[in-house]
C-alpha positions, 0 to 999 in steps of 0.5 A, a space after each residue: 598129313 598136308 600131302 594126303 589131303 592133297 592126294 584125296 583133293 585132286 583125285 576126289 575132284 577127278 572122280 566126281 568131273 564128270 558127275 558135275 560137268 553132267 550136273 552143270 549142263 542139266 542145271 542149264 538145261 532147265 534152266 535156259 532151254 535152248 532150242 537143241 535141247 527141246 525134247 524129240 518126238 520120234 515115236 513107235 507104236 507096239 503092243 504086248 498081250 498082259 495077263 488079266 488080273 484083279 486090281 485094288 485100284 487103278 494106279 495098281 493096275 498101271 503099276 502092274 502093268 507097267 511092271 509086266 511090260 518091263 518098262 523102266 521109270 515110273 507110272 503116274 496120271 492113270 485114268 479110265 476111259 469112257 470104254 472101260 480102257 484104262 491109260 496111263 502115261 509112264 516116263 524115265 529120262 529120255 523116254 515117255 510111253 502113253 499106255 493104253 490096256 483094254 478093258 479086260 486087261 488083256 491086251 496094252 497098246 504102247 506108245 513109246 516116244 524118244 526124247 532125245 540125249 539132252 532129256 537124259 542128261 536133264 533127267 539125271 539132274 537130281 535123280 536117286 532112283 528109277 523103279 524097275 532098273 538095277 543100274 540107274 539106282 547106282 546113279 544115287 549112290 554116286 550123287 551121294 558120293 560127289 556131294 561128300 568129296 564136293 564138300 571136302 573139296 570145298 574145305 580141303 581147297 580152303 585150308 590148302 590156299 591159306 597154308 600157301 597163299 602170300 596173299 591171305 588178306 586179299 583171299 580172306 576177303 574174297 572168301 568171306 565176301 561170298 560166304 557173306 553174300 551166299 548167307 544173304 541170298 538164303 536169307 532173302 529168298 526165304 524171307 521174301 521170296 
């Protein structure tokens, strides 16, 4: 039994090692914002004809145009300008789009901004699904799998350590202190913020 737990512990860790690296790096990018990881500003502007249609509201029109343009990501911040044009933003990890649709709904002008590779890594943090993307939805499944593997690795790691440790009192003391400090921190944040 111990042999199988050890194998699952090791190979599960290997399976999730790249995910944990990306998660760790993206956490650092969220918390510290180093200068080398600031969003880029390379922009491209392009135009495309779109099919005019009757839409229930601006949000529905923005989603319809977004889908017709074949863009991946989320459409949001839609509003009408004084001349009747619809403007909205769309984004996905690594790219942001500013879209203006003519009043008649027949032409879309898109300003595409490439934000850089570090913004892609940052965007993967906590990403579960991405509208209009077939491949990136797998990232959500991978996240769930790695969550279970990390929980298993933590529990099996304690089991494997405790069954082989020559100095169990020191180890259990360190483990108990870490658990107590973690619980205290969670309670402190919940109660006092």
